[in-house]
N, C-alpha and C positions, 0 to 999 in steps of 0.2 A: 571303532569303525564297524559298520554292519557287514555281514557276509556278502550281501548284494553289491555294496559299494566296492568291496575288495575284489569281487569278480569283474565288475565293470572296469576298475583300475587296471587289472591284469589284461583284460581284453584290449583296452585302449593303449597299453604300453607295448603291445606287439608291433614290431616294425614290418608290417605287411607291405608288399610292393604297391598296392593301389592307394595306400593311405598318404595323404599330404601332411598330416600332423600326427604326432603320437605323444603319449604321456610319458614324462620322465620321472616324476615323483610328486610328492606332496609334503607340506610342512605340518607342524603341530597346530597351526591356527586354521587349517582347512583350505589353504591356497593350493592350487595345482600348478605344476610347471610343465610346459610343453615345448617341443621342438618341431619345426616345420621347415620345409624347403622354401627358400626365398624364390619368388617368381623372377626377380632380376638376376640373381646369381644362384644358379642351380647347384653349384658345388658347395655352397655354405648353408648350414642350417641356422635358422633364427631361433632365438629362445625367448619365451614370453611367460608371464604369470597370469593366471586367471583366478579371480577371487569370486566369492559369493555375489551374485548380482544384486542382492539386497544391501550389500555393504557399500557405503560411500567411498569413493576412491581415496579421499584424504585419510580414511581410517585404516587403509590396508597397510599392514606391517610385514616387511620382508626381512627374514633373518640374515645376518651377515654371510653365512655359508651359502644360502641361496642367491644372495646378491652377487657373490663372487662367481657363482656358476652362470648367472644371467649375463655377466660382463666378460665371460670367457677368461677370467683369471684362474679359474679352477676347471679342470677337464671333466672330472666325474661329479655327479650330483651328490649332495650329502645324504647320508642314511638317517633313518629315524633315530637309531641309537646315538649317532653323533649329535643330532639336534637335542636329544634329551640330556646328554652329557654337558652340552653347552649351557642349558638351562640350570643344571646343578652347579656348574662352575660360576655362573652369574650370582646365584644365591650365596655360594661360599664367599665370593668377593665382597658382596654387600655386607655379609656378617663380619668379615675381617675389617672392612672399612668402618663399620659401626664400633667395633672394639678399639680400633686405632683412634677414632674420634673421642671415645671415652678416655683412653689413656692420655691423649693430648689435652683434653679439658681438665683432667685431674692435676696436671702439672701447673705450677704457677707461671704466669706469663711475665716476661721482662717489661712488657708495656703497661702492666697494671701498677697502681701505686703500691709502694711497700706497705706491708701490714704494720710493721713496727716503726712508728714515726718518732723522731727525736722530740723531746719535750720543748715547748716554746720557751724562749728566754724569759726569765722572771723580770717583770716590770715593777712589781710591788713586793714588799717584804712584810712580814708580820710584825717586825719591830717598829714601834710607834715613833722612835727617835729618827729613824731613817726616812719615814714618809712625813713630810711637813704637812700640817693641816692646811686646807685650802682656805684662803682669805677671800671673803666675798666683799664686793664693793658696796659700801654703805651709801645709800642715796638719801638725800634730805627731802623733806616734804616740799621744799620750795622748787626743786628741780622737777620739771615734768618728765615723766618716763618717756624714753624714746620709743617710737612705734616699732613693732616687731618686724615689719617689712624692711625698714631701713637697715636694721641690724643684720638681717640675712643678706641684703644686697652688699653691704660693706664686707661681710665675711667672704662672699663669693668673689668679690672684686679683688680682695687681697690674695686669695689662694687659687685664683684661676691661672693655670699654667699656660693656657692658650691665648690669654689676653695680649701678650707681647707678639705672638705669632700672627694674630688676626690683623695687625696693623701694618701689613706689608705694602710695598709701593703700588701694586696692582690690585689692591683689595677693592677700591671704589671705582675702578675703571669701567666705563660704559662705551660701547661702540657708537661711532657717529653714523648719521644717516648716509645713504649712498648718494654721492654726487658724481655722475659720470662726466668725464671730460670729452670734448669733441675730438674726433680723430684727425690727425694731420695727414694730408695726402701729398 
């Protein structure tokens, strides 16, 4: 902060009797915090924050310590040293959180698949006597070969587990058209 700004802040922070508002402090982002006497309730001071006029209001960030002061949770405004210590504390917490995440990621999770899988059961052996040779159906030249599509349809019809379930009593039901009846009086 420049010496001129420092002098201006000291002058504005003096509680002179003719002043309606006076400066209480500033934060590390350049916002200034003010107190002034309320016109409706002269016994109570109101607290406000003023930011750079070039800053959009949605971009204004108020630290938790100043927010507590603005809401009367805290009686005394925070000092610059306290705000700097809070920034260091946040940096340390982020570093500790990063280290904890690395430790957590290095441990195996119980939700992941196990790395050592049991071997699949043996379905074939290397012994030729245990595996009988496959016998292929011999076709004669007189029999015409069956079309490929019919073979596939027969296979799916035999092995379709939903074929039985698809033939329920309400499977082919269709609603009737609406026929209103005359009301009886």
